[in-house]
CHARMM-style PDB file with segment names, atoms N, HN, CA, C and O in Angstrom:
ATOM      1  N   UNK     1       0.753  -1.408   0.201  1.00  0.00      PROA
ATOM      2  CA  UNK     1      -0.029  -0.147   0.068  1.00  0.00      PROA
ATOM      3  C   UNK     1       0.744   1.363  -0.078  1.00  0.00      PROA
ATOM      4  O   UNK     1       1.588   1.605   0.785  1.00  0.00      PROA
ATOM      5  N   UNK     2       0.536   2.238  -0.969  1.00  0.00      PROA
ATOM      6  HN  UNK     2      -0.150   2.041  -1.670  1.00  0.00      PROA
ATOM      7  CA  UNK     2       1.188   3.281  -0.820  1.00  0.00      PROA
ATOM      8  C   UNK     2       1.134   4.392   0.324  1.00  0.00      PROA
ATOM      9  O   UNK     2       0.096   4.458   0.983  1.00  0.00      PROA
ATOM     10  N   UNK     3       1.906   5.040   0.531  1.00  0.00      PROA
ATOM     11  HN  UNK     3       2.749   4.986  -0.004  1.00  0.00      PROA
ATOM     12  CA  UNK     3       2.041   5.931   1.664  1.00  0.00      PROA
ATOM     13  C   UNK     3       1.101   7.372   1.343  1.00  0.00      PROA
ATOM     14  O   UNK     3       1.331   8.106   0.382  1.00  0.00      PROA
ATOM     15  N   UNK     4       0.285   7.545   2.095  1.00  0.00      PROA
ATOM     16  HN  UNK     4       0.099   6.949   2.876  1.00  0.00      PROA
ATOM     17  CA  UNK     4      -0.725   8.606   2.065  1.00  0.00      PROA
ATOM     18  C   UNK     4      -0.161  10.227   2.612  1.00  0.00      PROA
ATOM     19  O   UNK     4      -0.753  11.301   2.499  1.00  0.00      PROA
ATOM     20  N   UNK     5       0.984   9.986   3.136  1.00  0.00      PROA
ATOM     21  HN  UNK     5       1.465   9.114   3.228  1.00  0.00      PROA
ATOM     22  CA  UNK     5       1.623  11.123   3.856  1.00  0.00      PROA
ATOM     23  C   UNK     5       2.868  11.668   2.680  1.00  0.00      PROA
ATOM     24  O   UNK     5       4.006  11.997   3.017  1.00  0.00      PROA
ATOM     25  N   UNK     6       2.415  11.671   1.434  1.00  0.00      PROA
ATOM     26  HN  UNK     6       1.491  11.403   1.160  1.00  0.00      PROA
ATOM     27  CA  UNK     6       3.409  12.308   0.734  1.00  0.00      PROA
ATOM     28  C   UNK     6       3.359  13.960   0.758  1.00  0.00      PROA
ATOM     29  O   UNK     6       2.371  14.566   1.173  1.00  0.00      PROA
ATOM     30  N   UNK     7       4.448  14.556   0.304  1.00  0.00      PROA
ATOM     31  HN  UNK     7       5.251  14.064  -0.033  1.00  0.00      PROA
ATOM     32  CA  UNK     7       4.407  15.889   0.345  1.00  0.00      PROA
ATOM     33  C   UNK     7       3.671  16.503  -1.034  1.00  0.00      PROA
ATOM     34  O   UNK     7       3.816  15.942  -2.119  1.00  0.00      PROA
ATOM     35  N   UNK     8       3.042  17.453  -0.906  1.00  0.00      PROA
ATOM     36  HN  UNK     8       2.925  17.909  -0.024  1.00  0.00      PROA
ATOM     37  CA  UNK     8       2.545  18.235  -1.849  1.00  0.00      PROA
ATOM     38  C   UNK     8       3.786  18.656  -3.002  1.00  0.00      PROA
ATOM     39  O   UNK     8       3.756  18.449  -4.215  1.00  0.00      PROA
ATOM     40  N   UNK     9       4.780  19.257  -2.264  1.00  0.00      PROA
ATOM     41  HN  UNK     9       4.804  19.425  -1.279  1.00  0.00      PROA
ATOM     42  CA  UNK     9       5.789  19.917  -2.919  1.00  0.00      PROA
ATOM     43  C   UNK     9       7.096  19.018  -2.043  1.00  0.00      PROA
ATOM     44  O   UNK     9       7.585  19.411  -0.985  1.00  0.00      PROA
ATOM     45  N   UNK    10       7.482  17.788  -2.747  1.00  0.00      PROA
ATOM     46  HN  UNK    10       7.084  17.469  -3.607  1.00  0.00      PROA
ATOM     47  CA  UNK    10       8.713  17.212  -2.223  1.00  0.00      PROA
ATOM     48  C   UNK    10       9.967  18.108  -2.065  1.00  0.00      PROA
ATOM     49  O   UNK    10      10.620  17.940  -1.035  1.00  0.00      PROA
ATOM     50  N   UNK    11      10.377  19.018  -2.938  1.00  0.00      PROA
ATOM     51  HN  UNK    11       9.846  19.154  -3.775  1.00  0.00      PROA
ATOM     52  CA  UNK    11      11.207  19.822  -2.936  1.00  0.00      PROA
ATOM     53  C   UNK    11      11.399  20.591  -1.587  1.00  0.00      PROA
ATOM     54  O   UNK    11      12.463  21.027  -1.148  1.00  0.00      PROA
ATOM     55  N   UNK    12      10.122  20.672  -1.000  1.00  0.00      PROA
ATOM     56  HN  UNK    12       9.258  20.317  -1.357  1.00  0.00      PROA
ATOM     57  CA  UNK    12      10.126  21.405   0.423  1.00  0.00      PROA
ATOM     58  C   UNK    12      10.348  20.574   1.787  1.00  0.00      PROA
ATOM     59  O   UNK    12      10.093  21.034   2.900  1.00  0.00      PROA
ATOM     60  N   UNK    13      10.850  19.308   1.546  1.00  0.00      PROA
ATOM     61  HN  UNK    13      11.057  18.934   0.642  1.00  0.00      PROA
ATOM     62  CA  UNK    13      10.940  18.427   2.527  1.00  0.00      PROA
ATOM     63  C   UNK    13      11.949  18.785   3.433  1.00  0.00      PROA
ATOM     64  O   UNK    13      11.791  18.501   4.621  1.00  0.00      PROA
ATOM     65  N   UNK    14      13.170  19.485   2.981  1.00  0.00      PROA
ATOM     66  HN  UNK    14      13.299  19.716   2.016  1.00  0.00      PROA
ATOM     67  CA  UNK    14      14.309  19.749   3.732  1.00  0.00      PROA
ATOM     68  C   UNK    14      13.980  20.946   4.519  1.00  0.00      PROA
ATOM     69  O   UNK    14      14.305  20.989   5.706  1.00  0.00      PROA
ATOM     70  N   UNK    15      13.232  22.127   3.836  1.00  0.00      PROA
ATOM     71  HN  UNK    15      12.968  22.092   2.872  1.00  0.00      PROA
ATOM     72  CA  UNK    15      12.934  23.431   4.274  1.00  0.00      PROA
ATOM     73  C   UNK    15      11.818  22.909   5.675  1.00  0.00      PROA
ATOM     74  O   UNK    15      11.851  23.459   6.776  1.00  0.00      PROA
ATOM     75  N   UNK    16      11.029  21.936   5.373  1.00  0.00      PROA
ATOM     76  HN  UNK    16      11.002  21.490   4.479  1.00  0.00      PROA
ATOM     77  CA  UNK    16      10.148  21.281   6.715  1.00  0.00      PROA
ATOM     78  C   UNK    16      10.825  20.799   7.916  1.00  0.00      PROA
ATOM     79  O   UNK    16      10.493  21.014   9.081  1.00  0.00      PROA
ATOM     80  N   UNK    17      11.716  20.189   7.531  1.00  0.00      PROA
ATOM     81  HN  UNK    17      11.986  20.014   6.585  1.00  0.00      PROA
ATOM     82  CA  UNK    17      12.685  19.514   8.381  1.00  0.00      PROA
ATOM     83  C   UNK    17      13.419  20.521   9.327  1.00  0.00      PROA
ATOM     84  O   UNK    17      13.463  20.352  10.545  1.00  0.00      PROA
ATOM     85  N   UNK    18      14.027  21.645   8.641  1.00  0.00      PROA
ATOM     86  HN  UNK    18      13.991  21.782   7.651  1.00  0.00      PROA
ATOM     87  CA  UNK    18      14.712  22.659   9.307  1.00  0.00      PROA
ATOM     88  C   UNK    18      13.663  23.380  10.176  1.00  0.00      PROA
ATOM     89  O   UNK    18      13.922  23.757  11.319  1.00  0.00      PROA
ATOM     90  N   UNK    19      12.413  23.562   9.555  1.00  0.00      PROA
ATOM     91  HN  UNK    19      12.202  23.256   8.626  1.00  0.00      PROA
ATOM     92  CA  UNK    19      11.446  24.413  10.381  1.00  0.00      PROA
ATOM     93  C   UNK    19      10.906  23.608  11.486  1.00  0.00      PROA
ATOM     94  O   UNK    19      10.607  24.290  12.467  1.00  0.00      PROA
ATOM     95  N   UNK    20      10.686  22.261  11.605  1.00  0.00      PROA
ATOM     96  HN  UNK    20      10.929  21.707  10.809  1.00  0.00      PROA
ATOM     97  CA  UNK    20      10.498  21.794  12.612  1.00  0.00      PROA
ATOM     98  C   UNK    20      11.407  21.684  13.752  1.00  0.00      PROA
ATOM     99  O   UNK    20      10.879  21.523  14.852  1.00  0.00      PROA
ATOM    100  N   UNK    21      12.771  21.748  13.677  1.00  0.00      PROA
ATOM    101  HN  UNK    21      13.200  21.879  12.783  1.00  0.00      PROA
ATOM    102  CA  UNK    21      13.694  22.042  14.516  1.00  0.00      PROA
ATOM    103  C   UNK    21      13.810  23.375  15.202  1.00  0.00      PROA
ATOM    104  O   UNK    21      14.057  23.651  16.376  1.00  0.00      PROA
ATOM    105  N   UNK    22      13.571  24.106  14.182  1.00  0.00      PROA
ATOM    106  HN  UNK    22      13.371  23.882  13.228  1.00  0.00      PROA
ATOM    107  CA  UNK    22      13.279  25.676  14.605  1.00  0.00      PROA
ATOM    108  C   UNK    22      12.184  25.869  15.536  1.00  0.00      PROA
ATOM    109  O   UNK    22      12.435  26.492  16.567  1.00  0.00      PROA
ATOM    110  N   UNK    23      11.043  25.445  15.344  1.00  0.00      PROA
ATOM    111  HN  UNK    23      10.839  24.939  14.506  1.00  0.00      PROA
ATOM    112  CA  UNK    23       9.832  25.637  16.026  1.00  0.00      PROA
ATOM    113  C   UNK    23      10.244  24.748  17.462  1.00  0.00      PROA
ATOM    114  O   UNK    23      10.170  25.308  18.556  1.00  0.00      PROA
ATOM    115  N   UNK    24      10.681  23.321  17.339  1.00  0.00      PROA
ATOM    116  HN  UNK    24      10.741  22.866  16.451  1.00  0.00      PROA
ATOM    117  CA  UNK    24      10.823  22.844  18.595  1.00  0.00      PROA
ATOM    118  C   UNK    24      11.800  23.452  19.574  1.00  0.00      PROA
ATOM    119  O   UNK    24      11.602  23.320  20.782  1.00  0.00      PROA
ATOM    120  N   UNK    25      12.970  24.190  19.052  1.00  0.00      PROA
ATOM    121  HN  UNK    25      13.130  24.297  18.071  1.00  0.00      PROA
ATOM    122  CA  UNK    25      13.883  24.990  19.872  1.00  0.00      PROA
ATOM    123  C   UNK    25      13.135  26.092  20.346  1.00  0.00      PROA
ATOM    124  O   UNK    25      13.268  26.471  21.510  1.00  0.00      PROA
ATOM    125  N   UNK    26      12.183  26.767  19.375  1.00  0.00      PROA
ATOM    126  HN  UNK    26      12.074  26.459  18.430  1.00  0.00      PROA
ATOM    127  CA  UNK    26      11.574  28.071  19.781  1.00  0.00      PROA
ATOM    128  C   UNK    26      10.692  27.676  21.008  1.00  0.00      PROA
ATOM    129  O   UNK    26      10.591  28.491  21.925  1.00  0.00      PROA
ATOM    130  N   UNK    27      10.088  26.548  21.076  1.00  0.00      PROA
ATOM    131  HN  UNK    27      10.170  25.886  20.331  1.00  0.00      PROA
ATOM    132  CA  UNK    27       9.257  26.314  22.259  1.00  0.00      PROA
ATOM    133  C   UNK    27       9.689  25.507  23.407  1.00  0.00      PROA
ATOM    134  O   UNK    27       8.902  25.316  24.334  1.00  0.00      PROA
ATOM    135  N   UNK    28      10.960  24.983  23.423  1.00  0.00      PROA
ATOM    136  HN  UNK    28      11.599  25.138  22.670  1.00  0.00      PROA
ATOM    137  CA  UNK    28      11.734  24.396  24.359  1.00  0.00      PROA
ATOM    138  C   UNK    28      11.466  22.885  24.361  1.00  0.00      PROA
ATOM    139  O   UNK    28      11.677  22.244  25.390  1.00  0.00      PROA
ATOM    140  N   UNK    29      10.998  22.279  23.224  1.00  0.00      PROA
ATOM    141  HN  UNK    29      10.826  22.800  22.388  1.00  0.00      PROA
ATOM    142  CA  UNK    29      10.908  20.805  23.168  1.00  0.00      PROA
ATOM    143  C   UNK    29      12.381  20.494  22.551  1.00  0.00      PROA
ATOM    144  O   UNK    29      12.873  20.960  21.522  1.00  0.00      PROA
ATOM    145  N   UNK    30      12.967  19.533  23.516  1.00  0.00      PROA
ATOM    146  HN  UNK    30      12.568  19.156  24.352  1.00  0.00      PROA
ATOM    147  CA  UNK    30      13.984  19.036  22.982  1.00  0.00      PROA
ATOM    148  C   UNK    30      14.308  17.889  22.082  1.00  0.00      PROA
ATOM    149  O   UNK    30      14.833  16.831  22.429  1.00  0.00      PROA
ATOM    150  N   UNK    31      13.916  18.244  20.838  1.00  0.00      PROA
ATOM    151  HN  UNK    31      13.490  19.104  20.555  1.00  0.00      PROA
ATOM    152  CA  UNK    31      13.864  17.663  19.674  1.00  0.00      PROA
ATOM    153  C   UNK    31      15.288  17.440  19.073  1.00  0.00      PROA
ATOM    154  O   UNK    31      16.110  18.355  19.086  1.00  0.00      PROA
ATOM    155  N   UNK    32      15.531  16.377  18.617  1.00  0.00      PROA
ATOM    156  HN  UNK    32      14.862  15.634  18.606  1.00  0.00      PROA
ATOM    157  CA  UNK    32      16.936  15.884  18.166  1.00  0.00      PROA
ATOM    158  C   UNK    32      16.858  14.997  16.975  1.00  0.00      PROA
ATOM    159  O   UNK    32      15.883  14.270  16.785  1.00  0.00      PROA
ATOM    160  N   UNK    33      18.022  15.059  16.060  1.00  0.00      PROA
ATOM    161  HN  UNK    33      18.814  15.650  16.215  1.00  0.00      PROA
ATOM    162  CA  UNK    33      17.906  14.240  15.021  1.00  0.00      PROA
ATOM    163  C   UNK    33      18.013  12.719  15.438  1.00  0.00      PROA
ATOM    164  O   UNK    33      18.721  12.396  16.392  1.00  0.00      PROA
ATOM    165  N   UNK    34      17.379  11.898  14.791  1.00  0.00      PROA
ATOM    166  HN  UNK    34      16.803  12.161  14.016  1.00  0.00      PROA
ATOM    167  CA  UNK    34      17.293  10.406  14.739  1.00  0.00      PROA
ATOM    168  C   UNK    34      15.901   9.929  15.860  1.00  0.00      PROA
ATOM    169  O   UNK    34      14.719  10.228  15.691  1.00  0.00      PROA
ATOM    170  N   UNK    35      16.434   9.191  16.899  1.00  0.00      PROA
ATOM    171  HN  UNK    35      17.395   8.948  17.037  1.00  0.00      PROA
ATOM    172  CA  UNK    35      15.229   8.641  17.868  1.00  0.00      PROA
ATOM    173  C   UNK    35      14.964   9.883  18.741  1.00  0.00      PROA
ATOM    174  O   UNK    35      15.827  10.582  19.271  1.00  0.00      PROA
ATOM    175  N   UNK    36      13.420  10.067  18.812  1.00  0.00      PROA
ATOM    176  HN  UNK    36      12.719   9.499  18.381  1.00  0.00      PROA
ATOM    177  CA  UNK    36      12.816  10.965  19.859  1.00  0.00      PROA
ATOM    178  C   UNK    36      12.117  10.121  20.696  1.00  0.00      PROA
ATOM    179  O   UNK    36      11.346  10.792  21.382  1.00  0.00      PROA
ATOM    180  N   UNK    37      12.036   8.710  20.987  1.00  0.00      PROA
ATOM    181  HN  UNK    37      12.663   8.165  20.430  1.00  0.00      PROA
ATOM    182  CA  UNK    37      10.911   8.174  21.635  1.00  0.00      PROA
ATOM    183  C   UNK    37      10.921   8.591  23.045  1.00  0.00      PROA
ATOM    184  O   UNK    37      10.000   8.191  23.758  1.00  0.00      PROA
ATOM    185  N   UNK    38      11.937   9.421  23.596  1.00  0.00      PROA
ATOM    186  HN  UNK    38      12.684   9.745  23.016  1.00  0.00      PROA
ATOM    187  CA  UNK    38      11.834   9.815  24.989  1.00  0.00      PROA
ATOM    188  C   UNK    38      10.826  10.971  25.192  1.00  0.00      PROA
ATOM    189  O   UNK    38      10.519  11.322  26.331  1.00  0.00      PROA
ATOM    190  N   UNK    39      10.289  11.587  24.048  1.00  0.00      PROA
ATOM    191  HN  UNK    39      10.538  11.301  23.122  1.00  0.00      PROA
ATOM    192  CA  UNK    39       9.347  12.872  23.979  1.00  0.00      PROA
ATOM    193  C   UNK    39       8.013  12.022  24.092  1.00  0.00      PROA
ATOM    194  O   UNK    39       7.691  10.893  23.721  1.00  0.00      PROA
ATOM    195  N   UNK    40       7.240  13.274  24.911  1.00  0.00      PROA
ATOM    196  HN  UNK    40       7.501  14.191  25.212  1.00  0.00      PROA
ATOM    197  CA  UNK    40       5.755  12.595  25.335  1.00  0.00      PROA
ATOM    198  C   UNK    40       5.077  12.967  23.815  1.00  0.00      PROA
ATOM    199  O   UNK    40       5.559  13.831  23.082  1.00  0.00      PROA
ATOM    200  N   UNK    41       3.940  12.205  23.495  1.00  0.00      PROA
ATOM    201  HN  UNK    41       3.549  11.503  24.090  1.00  0.00      PROA
ATOM    202  CA  UNK    41       2.988  12.559  22.459  1.00  0.00      PROA
ATOM    203  C   UNK    41       2.372  14.009  22.362  1.00  0.00      PROA
ATOM    204  O   UNK    41       2.005  14.588  21.339  1.00  0.00      PROA
ATOM    205  N   UNK    42       2.344  14.430  23.579  1.00  0.00      PROA
ATOM    206  HN  UNK    42       2.642  13.960  24.410  1.00  0.00      PROA
ATOM    207  CA  UNK    42       2.096  15.793  23.927  1.00  0.00      PROA
ATOM    208  C   UNK    42       3.253  16.928  23.344  1.00  0.00      PROA
ATOM    209  O   UNK    42       2.959  17.890  22.636  1.00  0.00      PROA
ATOM    210  N   UNK    43       4.417  16.637  23.737  1.00  0.00      PROA
ATOM    211  HN  UNK    43       4.656  15.854  24.312  1.00  0.00      PROA
ATOM    212  CA  UNK    43       5.622  17.405  23.242  1.00  0.00      PROA
ATOM    213  C   UNK    43       5.555  17.330  21.518  1.00  0.00      PROA
ATOM    214  O   UNK    43       5.384  18.332  20.824  1.00  0.00      PROA
ATOM    215  N   UNK    44       5.691  16.216  21.082  1.00  0.00      PROA
ATOM    216  HN  UNK    44       5.830  15.402  21.645  1.00  0.00      PROA
ATOM    217  CA  UNK    44       5.224  15.878  19.490  1.00  0.00      PROA
ATOM    218  C   UNK    44       4.290  16.757  19.060  1.00  0.00      PROA
ATOM    219  O   UNK    44       4.495  17.729  18.333  1.00  0.00      PROA
ATOM    220  N   UNK    45       3.231  16.390  19.533  1.00  0.00      PROA
ATOM    221  HN  UNK    45       3.064  15.601  20.124  1.00  0.00      PROA
ATOM    222  CA  UNK    45       1.976  17.243  19.260  1.00  0.00      PROA
ATOM    223  C   UNK    45       1.931  18.487  18.945  1.00  0.00      PROA
ATOM    224  O   UNK    45       1.495  18.995  17.912  1.00  0.00      PROA
ATOM    225  N   UNK    46       2.623  19.219  20.311  1.00  0.00      PROA
ATOM    226  HN  UNK    46       2.978  18.807  21.150  1.00  0.00      PROA
ATOM    227  CA  UNK    46       2.989  20.624  20.313  1.00  0.00      PROA
ATOM    228  C   UNK    46       3.863  21.353  19.054  1.00  0.00      PROA
ATOM    229  O   UNK    46       3.614  22.392  18.442  1.00  0.00      PROA
ATOM    230  N   UNK    47       4.780  20.573  18.937  1.00  0.00      PROA
ATOM    231  HN  UNK    47       4.983  19.729  19.434  1.00  0.00      PROA
ATOM    232  CA  UNK    47       5.499  21.001  17.610  1.00  0.00      PROA
ATOM    233  C   UNK    47       4.846  21.126  16.389  1.00  0.00      PROA
ATOM    234  O   UNK    47       4.977  22.097  15.645  1.00  0.00      PROA
ATOM    235  N   UNK    48       4.036  20.006  16.138  1.00  0.00      PROA
ATOM    236  HN  UNK    48       3.929  19.217  16.742  1.00  0.00      PROA
ATOM    237  CA  UNK    48       3.282  20.017  14.917  1.00  0.00      PROA
ATOM    238  C   UNK    48       2.151  20.973  14.803  1.00  0.00      PROA
ATOM    239  O   UNK    48       1.895  21.537  13.739  1.00  0.00      PROA
ATOM    240  N   UNK    49       1.320  21.201  16.139  1.00  0.00      PROA
ATOM    241  HN  UNK    49       1.528  20.743  17.003  1.00  0.00      PROA
ATOM    242  CA  UNK    49       0.489  22.321  16.179  1.00  0.00      PROA
ATOM    243  C   UNK    49       1.060  23.686  15.934  1.00  0.00      PROA
ATOM    244  O   UNK    49       0.562  24.495  15.152  1.00  0.00      PROA
ATOM    245  N   UNK    50       2.169  23.895  16.676  1.00  0.00      PROA
ATOM    246  HN  UNK    50       2.574  23.237  17.311  1.00  0.00      PROA
ATOM    247  CA  UNK    50       2.755  24.924  16.672  1.00  0.00      PROA
ATOM    248  C   UNK    50       3.449  25.353  15.101  1.00  0.00      PROA
ATOM    249  O   UNK    50       3.567  26.539  14.795  1.00  0.00      PROA
ATOM    250  N   UNK    51       3.784  24.488  14.378  1.00  0.00      PROA
ATOM    251  HN  UNK    51       3.688  23.524  14.627  1.00  0.00      PROA
ATOM    252  CA  UNK    51       4.184  24.811  13.023  1.00  0.00      PROA
ATOM    253  C   UNK    51       3.072  25.139  12.054  1.00  0.00      PROA
ATOM    254  O   UNK    51       3.131  26.059  11.238  1.00  0.00      PROA
ATOM    255  N   UNK    52       2.023  24.289  12.214  1.00  0.00      PROA
ATOM    256  HN  UNK    52       1.974  23.542  12.877  1.00  0.00      PROA
ATOM    257  CA  UNK    52       0.729  24.915  11.473  1.00  0.00      PROA
ATOM    258  C   UNK    52       0.320  26.184  11.862  1.00  0.00      PROA
ATOM    259  O   UNK    52      -0.028  26.926  10.943  1.00  0.00      PROA
ATOM    260  N   UNK    53       0.266  26.707  13.225  1.00  0.00      PROA
ATOM    261  HN  UNK    53       0.549  26.104  13.971  1.00  0.00      PROA
ATOM    262  CA  UNK    53      -0.229  27.968  13.685  1.00  0.00      PROA
ATOM    263  C   UNK    53       0.879  28.941  12.993  1.00  0.00      PROA
ATOM    264  O   UNK    53       0.481  29.947  12.406  1.00  0.00      PROA
ATOM    265  N   UNK    54       2.162  28.664  13.057  1.00  0.00      PROA
ATOM    266  HN  UNK    54       2.484  27.847  13.534  1.00  0.00      PROA
ATOM    267  CA  UNK    54       3.151  29.586  12.223  1.00  0.00      PROA
ATOM    268  C   UNK    54       2.883  29.649  10.795  1.00  0.00      PROA
ATOM    269  O   UNK    54       2.837  30.743  10.232  1.00  0.00      PROA
ATOM    270  N   UNK    55       2.693  28.494  10.128  1.00  0.00      PROA
ATOM    271  HN  UNK    55       2.731  27.605  10.585  1.00  0.00      PROA
ATOM    272  CA  UNK    55       2.500  28.448   8.505  1.00  0.00      PROA
ATOM    273  C   UNK    55       1.269  29.350   8.316  1.00  0.00      PROA
ATOM    274  O   UNK    55       1.323  30.197   7.424  1.00  0.00      PROA
ATOM    275  N   UNK    56       0.025  29.232   9.170  1.00  0.00      PROA
ATOM    276  HN  UNK    56      -0.019  28.543   9.894  1.00  0.00      PROA
ATOM    277  CA  UNK    56      -1.042  29.925   8.862  1.00  0.00      PROA
ATOM    278  C   UNK    56      -0.604  31.243   8.992  1.00  0.00      PROA
ATOM    279  O   UNK    56      -0.574  31.861   7.928  1.00  0.00      PROA
ATOM    280  N   UNK    57      -0.282  31.803   9.914  1.00  0.00      PROA
ATOM    281  HN  UNK    57      -0.307  31.301  10.778  1.00  0.00      PROA
ATOM    282  CA  UNK    57      -0.061  33.144  10.329  1.00  0.00      PROA
ATOM    283  C   UNK    57       1.019  33.518   9.231  1.00  0.00      PROA
ATOM    284  O   UNK    57       0.648  34.582   8.735  1.00  0.00      PROA
ATOM    285  N   UNK    58       1.977  33.173   8.751  1.00  0.00      PROA
ATOM    286  HN  UNK    58       2.279  32.309   9.154  1.00  0.00      PROA
ATOM    287  CA  UNK    58       2.849  33.520   7.553  1.00  0.00      PROA
ATOM    288  C   UNK    58       1.907  33.711   6.268  1.00  0.00      PROA
ATOM    289  O   UNK    58       1.990  34.681   5.514  1.00  0.00      PROA
ATOM    290  N   UNK    59       1.124  32.800   6.143  1.00  0.00      PROA
ATOM    291  HN  UNK    59       1.056  32.013   6.755  1.00  0.00      PROA
ATOM    292  CA  UNK    59       0.238  33.038   4.941  1.00  0.00      PROA
ATOM    293  C   UNK    59      -0.932  34.213   5.090  1.00  0.00      PROA
ATOM    294  O   UNK    59      -1.166  35.003   4.175  1.00  0.00      PROA
ATOM    295  N   UNK    60      -1.587  34.225   6.276  1.00  0.00      PROA
ATOM    296  HN  UNK    60      -1.397  33.583   7.019  1.00  0.00      PROA
ATOM    297  CA  UNK    60      -2.298  35.604   6.552  1.00  0.00      PROA
ATOM    298  C   UNK    60      -1.651  36.876   6.366  1.00  0.00      PROA
ATOM    299  O   UNK    60      -2.166  37.874   5.862  1.00  0.00      PROA
ATOM    300  N   UNK    61      -0.205  36.733   6.920  1.00  0.00      PROA
ATOM    301  HN  UNK    61       0.213  35.923   7.329  1.00  0.00      PROA
ATOM    302  CA  UNK    61       0.498  37.975   6.446  1.00  0.00      PROA
ATOM    303  C   UNK    61       0.651  38.446   5.167  1.00  0.00      PROA
ATOM    304  O   UNK    61       0.418  39.602   4.812  1.00  0.00      PROA
ATOM    305  N   UNK    62       1.160  37.283   4.272  1.00  0.00      PROA
ATOM    306  HN  UNK    62       1.350  36.345   4.561  1.00  0.00      PROA
ATOM    307  CA  UNK    62       1.295  37.186   2.741  1.00  0.00      PROA
ATOM    308  C   UNK    62      -0.181  37.698   2.200  1.00  0.00      PROA
ATOM    309  O   UNK    62      -0.194  38.718   1.512  1.00  0.00      PROA
ATOM    310  N   UNK    63      -1.216  37.134   2.442  1.00  0.00      PROA
ATOM    311  HN  UNK    63      -1.205  36.305   3.001  1.00  0.00      PROA
ATOM    312  CA  UNK    63      -2.472  37.282   2.055  1.00  0.00      PROA
ATOM    313  C   UNK    63      -2.876  39.086   2.215  1.00  0.00      PROA
ATOM    314  O   UNK    63      -3.497  39.751   1.386  1.00  0.00      PROA
ATOM    315  N   UNK    64      -2.381  39.503   3.356  1.00  0.00      PROA
ATOM    316  HN  UNK    64      -1.877  38.963   4.029  1.00  0.00      PROA
ATOM    317  CA  UNK    64      -2.784  40.765   3.618  1.00  0.00      PROA
ATOM    318  C   UNK    64      -1.552  41.851   3.191  1.00  0.00      PROA
ATOM    319  O   UNK    64      -1.598  43.050   3.464  1.00  0.00      PROA
ATOM    320  N   UNK    65      -0.617  41.293   2.581  1.00  0.00      PROA
ATOM    321  HN  UNK    65      -0.580  40.318   2.359  1.00  0.00      PROA
ATOM    322  CA  UNK    65       0.161  42.189   1.821  1.00  0.00      PROA
ATOM    323  C   UNK    65       1.219  42.754   2.548  1.00  0.00      PROA
ATOM    324  O   UNK    65       1.776  43.815   2.265  1.00  0.00      PROA
ATOM    325  N   UNK    66       1.527  41.888   3.657  1.00  0.00      PROA
ATOM    326  HN  UNK    66       1.074  41.026   3.886  1.00  0.00      PROA
ATOM    327  CA  UNK    66       2.726  42.416   4.806  1.00  0.00      PROA
ATOM    328  C   UNK    66       3.833  41.696   4.365  1.00  0.00      PROA
ATOM    329  OT1 UNK    66       4.913  41.807   4.946  1.00  0.00      PROA
TER     330      UNK     66
END
């Protein structure tokens, strides 16, 4: 079965990885390259949620012409 988690823009994968670590650092989640099984699901969810929040804010600023 093919993965459903394909990126809409595969070229953006590296930028999204960098963004994930930037966000984790910003909110104080000790995300590291490789194994992160020591993090809670809440910590991991917070990183993903905050990434979405920041992407929405950036898009809203862009749409508002700022």
